[in-house]
Structure formats: C-alpha cells, structure tokens
C-alpha positions as CSV (number, residue, x, y, z in Angstrom):
1,M,-163.9,-77.0,63.3
2,A,-164.9,-73.4,63.4
3,D,-167.5,-72.5,66.0
4,L,-170.5,-70.3,65.1
5,S,-170.4,-66.9,66.8
6,E,-172.8,-64.0,66.7
7,N,-171.7,-60.4,66.4
8,V,-174.4,-57.8,67.3
9,S,-173.5,-54.2,66.5
10,L,-173.7,-52.0,69.6
11,A,-174.5,-49.1,67.3
12,S,-177.6,-50.8,65.9
13,P,-180.8,-49.1,66.9
14,T,-182.6,-52.4,67.0
15,P,-180.1,-55.0,68.2
16,V,-181.0,-58.7,67.4
17,P,-181.9,-60.5,70.6
18,K,-179.6,-63.4,71.5
19,A,-182.3,-66.0,71.1
20,A,-183.3,-64.7,67.7
21,G,-179.7,-64.6,66.6
22,T,-179.2,-68.2,67.7
23,S,-182.3,-69.2,65.8
24,L,-181.0,-67.6,62.6
25,Q,-177.7,-69.4,63.0
26,W,-179.5,-72.7,63.4
27,L,-181.4,-72.1,60.2
28,K,-178.1,-72.0,58.3
29,T,-177.0,-75.4,59.5
30,P,-177.3,-78.9,58.0
31,W,-179.9,-79.7,60.7
32,T,-182.3,-77.4,58.9
33,V,-181.8,-79.0,55.6
34,S,-182.3,-82.5,57.1
35,V,-185.6,-81.5,58.8
36,A,-186.8,-79.6,55.7
37,I,-186.3,-82.7,53.6
38,L,-188.1,-85.0,56.0
39,I,-191.0,-82.5,56.2
40,A,-191.2,-82.4,52.4
41,V,-191.4,-86.2,52.3
42,A,-194.0,-86.3,55.0
43,V,-196.1,-83.8,53.1
44,L,-195.6,-85.0,49.5
45,D,-195.2,-88.7,50.0
46,P,-196.4,-89.7,53.5
47,G,-196.4,-93.4,52.6
48,N,-192.6,-93.4,52.2
49,F,-191.9,-91.2,55.2
50,W,-191.3,-94.1,57.7
51,A,-189.0,-95.9,55.2
52,V,-186.9,-92.8,54.7
53,I,-186.6,-92.3,58.5
54,T,-185.8,-95.9,59.2
55,F,-183.1,-96.1,56.5
56,A,-181.4,-92.9,57.6
57,G,-181.7,-93.7,61.3
58,A,-180.3,-97.3,60.9
59,A,-177.4,-96.0,58.8
60,L,-176.5,-93.3,61.3
61,A,-176.7,-95.7,64.2
62,H,-174.3,-98.1,62.3
63,T,-171.8,-95.3,61.7
64,G,-172.1,-94.1,65.3
65,Q,-169.4,-96.3,66.6
66,Y,-167.0,-94.9,64.0
67,I,-168.0,-91.3,64.8
68,L,-167.3,-91.9,68.6
69,F,-163.9,-93.3,67.9
70,A,-163.0,-90.6,65.4
71,V,-164.1,-87.8,67.7
72,L,-162.1,-89.2,70.6
73,L,-159.0,-89.5,68.4
74,L,-159.3,-86.0,67.1
75,A,-159.8,-84.6,70.6
76,Y,-156.8,-86.5,71.8
77,L,-154.6,-85.3,68.9
78,K,-155.6,-81.7,69.5
79,A,-155.3,-81.8,73.3
80,T,-151.8,-83.3,73.1
81,G,-150.5,-80.8,70.4
82,A,-149.7,-83.7,68.0
83,E,-149.7,-81.3,65.0
84,V,-146.1,-80.5,66.0
85,M,-145.1,-83.9,64.6
86,V,-146.5,-82.8,61.2
87,A,-144.4,-79.7,61.3
88,R,-141.3,-81.8,61.9
89,A,-142.0,-83.7,58.6
90,F,-140.9,-80.6,56.8
91,E,-137.3,-80.7,58.1
92,G,-134.3,-82.5,56.6
93,R,-133.7,-83.6,53.0
94,E,-136.3,-82.9,50.3
95,T,-137.0,-86.5,49.4
96,R,-137.6,-87.4,53.0
97,M,-139.9,-84.3,53.4
98,I,-142.0,-85.4,50.5
99,F,-142.5,-88.9,51.9
100,L,-143.4,-87.7,55.4
101,A,-145.6,-84.8,54.1
102,A,-147.7,-87.3,52.1
103,V,-148.1,-89.6,55.0
104,F,-148.8,-87.0,57.7
105,G,-151.2,-85.2,55.3
106,G,-153.6,-88.0,56.1
107,L,-153.0,-87.8,59.9
108,A,-153.0,-84.0,60.4
109,P,-155.8,-82.9,62.8
110,F,-156.1,-79.5,61.1
111,C,-159.3,-77.6,60.2
112,S,-159.4,-75.7,56.9
113,C,-158.5,-72.5,58.8
114,E,-155.5,-73.9,60.6
115,V,-153.8,-75.4,57.5
116,I,-153.4,-71.9,55.9
117,P,-151.1,-70.3,58.5
118,F,-149.4,-73.6,59.2
119,I,-148.3,-74.0,55.5
120,A,-147.6,-70.2,55.3
121,G,-145.2,-70.5,58.2
122,L,-143.5,-73.5,56.7
123,L,-143.0,-71.9,53.3
124,A,-141.7,-68.8,55.0
125,L,-139.2,-71.0,56.8
126,G,-138.0,-72.4,53.5
127,A,-139.9,-75.7,53.2
128,P,-139.8,-76.7,49.5
129,L,-142.9,-76.4,47.4
130,S,-142.6,-80.1,46.5
131,A,-143.2,-81.2,50.1
132,V,-146.0,-78.7,50.6
133,M,-147.7,-80.0,47.4
134,A,-147.5,-83.5,48.7
135,F,-149.2,-82.4,52.0
136,W,-151.8,-80.4,50.2
137,L,-152.8,-83.2,47.9
138,A,-153.0,-85.9,50.6
139,S,-154.5,-83.8,53.4
140,P,-158.0,-83.2,51.9
141,L,-158.4,-86.8,50.9
142,I,-158.1,-88.6,54.2
143,D,-157.9,-87.9,57.9
144,P,-158.9,-90.1,60.9
145,P,-162.6,-89.4,60.9
146,T,-162.9,-89.6,57.2
147,L,-161.2,-93.0,57.2
148,L,-163.6,-94.3,59.8
149,I,-166.7,-92.8,58.2
150,T,-165.7,-94.2,54.8
151,A,-165.2,-97.6,56.4
152,G,-168.6,-97.4,58.0
153,A,-170.4,-96.4,54.8
154,L,-168.4,-98.2,52.1
155,G,-166.4,-100.9,53.9
156,W,-162.7,-101.1,54.9
157,N,-161.5,-102.1,51.4
158,F,-162.8,-98.7,50.1
159,A,-161.4,-96.8,53.1
160,I,-158.0,-98.4,53.0
161,G,-157.9,-97.9,49.2
162,K,-158.7,-94.2,49.6
163,A,-155.9,-93.9,52.3
164,V,-153.4,-95.5,50.0
165,I,-154.5,-93.3,47.1
166,A,-154.1,-90.2,49.3
167,V,-150.5,-91.0,50.1
168,T,-149.7,-92.1,46.6
169,L,-151.2,-89.0,45.0
170,G,-149.3,-86.9,47.5
171,L,-146.0,-88.6,46.6
172,F,-146.6,-88.4,42.9
173,G,-147.5,-84.7,43.2
174,G,-144.5,-84.0,45.4
175,F,-142.0,-85.6,43.1
176,F,-143.7,-84.2,40.0
177,V,-143.2,-80.6,41.4
178,K,-139.7,-81.5,42.5
179,T,-138.9,-82.5,38.9
180,L,-140.3,-79.3,37.5
181,M,-138.5,-77.2,40.1
182,G,-135.3,-78.9,39.0
183,R,-135.9,-77.5,35.5
184,G,-136.5,-74.0,36.8
185,A,-140.2,-73.9,37.3
186,F,-141.9,-72.4,40.4
187,S,-138.8,-70.3,41.3
188,S,-141.1,-67.9,43.2
189,P,-144.3,-69.8,44.1
190,L,-145.5,-67.6,46.9
191,K,-147.9,-64.7,46.9
192,Q,-147.5,-62.4,49.8
193,A,-148.4,-64.4,52.9
194,Q,-151.8,-63.7,54.3
195,S,-152.7,-63.7,58.0
196,C,-155.3,-65.9,59.7
197,S,-155.1,-64.0,63.0
198,A,-158.8,-63.3,63.0
199,C,-159.4,-67.0,63.4
200,G,-157.0,-67.3,66.2
201,C,-154.9,-69.8,64.3
202,S,-151.1,-70.0,64.2
203,A,-148.5,-72.3,62.8
204,P,-147.0,-74.7,65.4
205,K,-143.4,-74.1,66.5
206,L,-140.9,-76.7,65.4
207,D,-139.3,-76.8,68.9
208,D,-142.6,-77.7,70.7
209,K,-143.2,-81.2,72.0
210,P,-146.5,-83.1,72.1
211,H,-147.9,-83.7,75.6
212,W,-149.2,-87.3,75.3
213,K,-150.5,-87.3,78.9
214,F,-152.8,-84.4,78.4
215,W,-155.0,-85.2,81.4
216,Q,-152.2,-84.0,83.7
217,E,-152.7,-80.4,82.6
218,P,-156.1,-78.6,83.3
219,A,-155.9,-76.4,80.2
220,R,-155.4,-79.5,78.0
221,R,-158.3,-81.3,79.6
222,V,-160.5,-78.4,78.8
223,K,-159.1,-78.5,75.2
224,F,-160.0,-82.1,75.0
225,R,-163.6,-81.5,76.1
226,E,-164.1,-78.6,73.8
227,E,-162.7,-80.5,70.8
228,F,-164.8,-83.6,71.6
229,V,-168.0,-81.6,71.8
230,S,-167.4,-79.4,68.7
231,N,-166.2,-82.2,66.5
232,G,-168.9,-84.5,67.7
233,V,-171.6,-82.0,66.8
234,F,-170.0,-81.2,63.5
235,L,-169.8,-84.8,62.4
236,L,-173.2,-85.7,63.7
237,K,-175.0,-82.9,61.8
238,W,-173.3,-83.6,58.5
239,L,-173.8,-87.3,58.7
240,A,-177.4,-86.9,59.6
241,L,-177.8,-84.9,56.4
242,A,-175.8,-87.4,54.4
243,Y,-178.0,-90.3,55.4
244,V,-181.2,-88.4,54.8
245,L,-179.9,-87.6,51.3
246,E,-178.9,-91.2,50.8
247,A,-182.4,-92.4,51.8
248,I,-183.9,-90.0,49.3
249,L,-181.5,-91.1,46.6
250,V,-182.2,-94.8,47.1
251,N,-186.0,-94.3,47.3
252,Y,-186.6,-91.8,44.5
253,V,-183.7,-91.8,41.9
254,P,-184.1,-94.6,39.3
255,A,-181.3,-97.1,39.4
256,D,-181.1,-97.2,35.6
257,L,-180.4,-93.5,35.4
258,I,-177.3,-93.8,37.7
259,A,-176.2,-97.0,35.9
260,K,-176.3,-95.3,32.5
261,A,-174.3,-92.2,33.7
262,V,-171.5,-93.8,35.9
263,G,-172.1,-97.5,35.8
264,G,-170.4,-100.2,33.9
265,E,-166.8,-100.8,33.0
266,G,-164.3,-98.7,31.2
267,V,-162.6,-95.3,31.5
268,L,-165.5,-93.1,30.5
269,P,-167.7,-93.6,33.6
270,I,-164.7,-92.9,35.8
271,A,-163.7,-89.8,33.9
272,I,-167.3,-88.5,34.0
273,A,-167.4,-89.1,37.8
274,A,-164.2,-87.1,38.3
275,L,-165.5,-84.2,36.2
276,V,-168.8,-84.2,38.0
277,G,-167.2,-84.7,41.4
278,M,-165.2,-81.5,41.2
279,P,-168.0,-78.9,40.7
280,A,-170.4,-80.9,42.8
281,Y,-168.1,-81.0,45.8
282,L,-169.5,-82.8,48.9
283,N,-167.3,-82.8,52.0
284,S,-165.6,-86.0,53.0
285,Y,-168.2,-86.7,55.7
286,V,-171.2,-86.4,53.4
287,A,-169.7,-88.1,50.3
288,P,-169.3,-91.8,51.6
289,P,-173.0,-92.3,52.5
290,L,-174.2,-90.8,49.2
291,L,-171.7,-92.9,47.2
292,A,-172.9,-95.9,49.0
293,G,-176.4,-95.1,47.7
294,L,-175.1,-94.5,44.2
295,M,-173.3,-97.8,44.2
296,E,-176.4,-99.6,45.2
297,Q,-178.1,-97.9,42.2
298,G,-175.4,-99.1,39.8
299,M,-172.4,-96.8,40.1
300,S,-169.1,-98.6,39.6
301,A,-166.5,-98.8,42.4
302,G,-163.9,-97.1,40.2
303,A,-166.3,-94.2,39.4
304,A,-167.1,-93.8,43.1
305,M,-163.5,-93.6,44.0
306,S,-162.8,-91.1,41.2
307,F,-165.7,-88.9,42.3
308,M,-164.6,-88.9,45.9
309,V,-160.9,-88.1,45.1
310,A,-161.8,-85.3,42.7
311,G,-164.4,-83.8,45.1
312,A,-162.0,-83.8,48.0
313,V,-159.2,-82.1,46.1
314,S,-161.6,-79.5,44.8
315,S,-163.1,-78.6,48.2
316,I,-163.5,-74.9,48.9
317,P,-161.2,-75.0,52.0
318,A,-158.5,-76.9,50.1
319,M,-158.6,-74.7,47.1
320,A,-158.8,-71.5,49.2
321,A,-155.7,-72.6,51.1
322,V,-153.7,-73.1,47.9
323,W,-155.0,-70.0,46.2
324,S,-154.4,-67.7,49.2
325,L,-150.7,-68.6,49.4
326,V,-149.3,-69.5,45.9
327,K,-149.3,-68.1,42.4
328,P,-151.9,-69.1,39.7
329,Q,-149.5,-71.5,38.0
330,V,-149.0,-73.5,41.2
331,F,-152.8,-73.5,41.8
332,A,-153.3,-74.8,38.2
333,T,-150.8,-77.6,38.9
334,Y,-152.6,-78.5,42.1
335,L,-155.9,-78.9,40.3
336,G,-154.4,-80.7,37.3
337,L,-152.8,-83.2,39.6
338,G,-156.0,-83.6,41.5
339,V,-158.2,-84.4,38.5
340,S,-155.7,-86.6,36.7
341,G,-155.0,-88.4,39.9
342,A,-158.7,-89.0,40.5
343,I,-159.2,-90.6,37.1
344,V,-156.1,-92.8,37.4
345,S,-157.1,-93.7,41.0
346,G,-160.5,-94.7,39.8
347,I,-159.1,-96.9,37.0
348,L,-156.7,-98.7,39.3
349,F,-159.2,-99.2,42.0
350,Q,-161.7,-100.6,39.5
351,L,-159.0,-103.1,38.2
352,I,-157.9,-104.1,41.7
C-alpha cells in the first residue's frame, strides 16, 4: 500500500511547515470522512448518534480478528518474497499458465503500483496475453485480506463463492483470449511499456527464491514490521469508513427503496447491480460491509455478488494497469469480460 509522503519545494518563499503538511494529508484520508459523517449525525440527528456509533463500532470489532490475520498474512508474504511464486506461474505451457495465473491472481500480495511493472516485465519476457488476462481478471476480485473481510461482513459462503468466481472468471477470460489469439486477434497487444520507477517498484526475478524463515534476516524483519503497520492502518481506516457508511445506510435509507431497485428474483436486478457497480466503484475493503447493509434492506444475494464483481474489475488501479500496458481492443475485452462475468456470476450465485 502506498505510503503518504510530503514534498516541500525548497524554492518556495513560504514553505509549508511539516505539521501543517501532515494535517493537510490527514484531511484527505478516510478518517476525515468518517469523522465528518459522525459530526453531521451528531448535529443533525443527535438522537440517532449513539445508535450509529454502536453499530459501526460493533461491526468493526467483529471484523477485527479477520483484519489482524489478514495483516499478518500479507506482511509474511511480503517479507518472504512470495511474489516470486506468482512469477513462476507464467512459465511453461500456455494452458498451465492460464490455470496458475487465475489461481495465483487471488493470492498475489501486490499493491496497485506493483502489479504494473510485474505484468510489464512478464509480457516483455514473452508471457502470453491469455495468461496475463487470467491474472488481471482474478487479481482485483480476491486476495487474502479481501477474503477474510468478506467473510466477516457477509459470511464464509459469500467469501468462498467470490473466491471461486474470481478463479472461474480468470480461467474463462484466459481461455477466451487464447481462442481469439488462435484466430489472429491481439497479435500485438502491448503499448510501449511504461516505467514505475518513481514508485520504487520492480518486477520480481524468476530465479529468485522465497525466504520462508524471514526472521533470520534483519532486513526482512524490518520489511515485516513495515508491512504490518502500513497494511494495518490502511485496512483499519477503510473499514472504519465502511462501517460508518453501513450504519448510515441501515438507519436512513428506506428498505423498500433498495428492494425495488435490486431486490427480488430474476436477471434484471442482477444486471442493474452490475451496471451500477462499475461506475460506483468501492474498493474491496469498503464494499462487503456496505453490501451487508444493502442485503439487510432487501438486496438479493445475486445482485450483491454482481455488484461486487463488477466494481472490483472496474477499479481505478485495475483499469489503469490494463490501460497503461495494452492497446484499446485488449482493454475493451477486459471490461467486457468483467461486466458479463459479473452478471453471470450473480445469476449462478443466486441459483446456488
């Protein structure tokens, strides 16, 4: 997760003090939105303030155990260099690569910055677009913390269902692109590769090895602590906002309004949820708590799954990664697979 940093120009006649710069950065965070919402409730509807606080606090406390485990897992994966295993999924026969890319897409401990040079390096080394597409479709949908947070908010059935959908959508997209490539499509998918050197990211080397006993090396112990703190703060701030928003949703949005739009059986509510989910993207940490609130208000399980899948595929980091590396026709294929996959996933999840 990208750390915030302040850059004060030495040439500025009135440099911003460090404390002031830090305050300005804090104002841009989810903490500010959460506090602002609570202040608005306290001022406009003081009688409901304690109910909102209690609801959000209890939900956050319930999910805390999942957050702790997710943060420990992510820190361990980063400290050991486990992303090398993901790189190795792109070696060998194309069919094998597609299968492994879809599976590892849900396990990769990459931030939105790191995935760009990682994929760029693999494409430059000759990894087929079919395997890359499988990874790109699966990766935004699920990862260790998303799985645990989804389980905490919506239950394990929903979390496991989303994980299965992520791998299935990755496989379908990979083999769909493989079929089109066999007919001459996507002969030159890449734009000119772009650098991410400003972020300090680089693609892992295929000949590297994970160091599972990271505690034996001081540098890796430092890496573990840094990742634990940064990811812990990241997840905590977003989930605090998510549960405050869920409390507002449950307390103030009429249930019949939700039920009319995305409730009930049939394909229409699921398709509407997918189409709404794409432009109204909520990251994978905020979406589960909000969907839990919507389902309490009458949203169907299939529509909730459709909304979540479409929203994840259309995330700004995911789309930026695809757009920065490949040509428009590949980008359009990615979005088309994402939307259609979201609708089909919602229908199947509703039936099951």
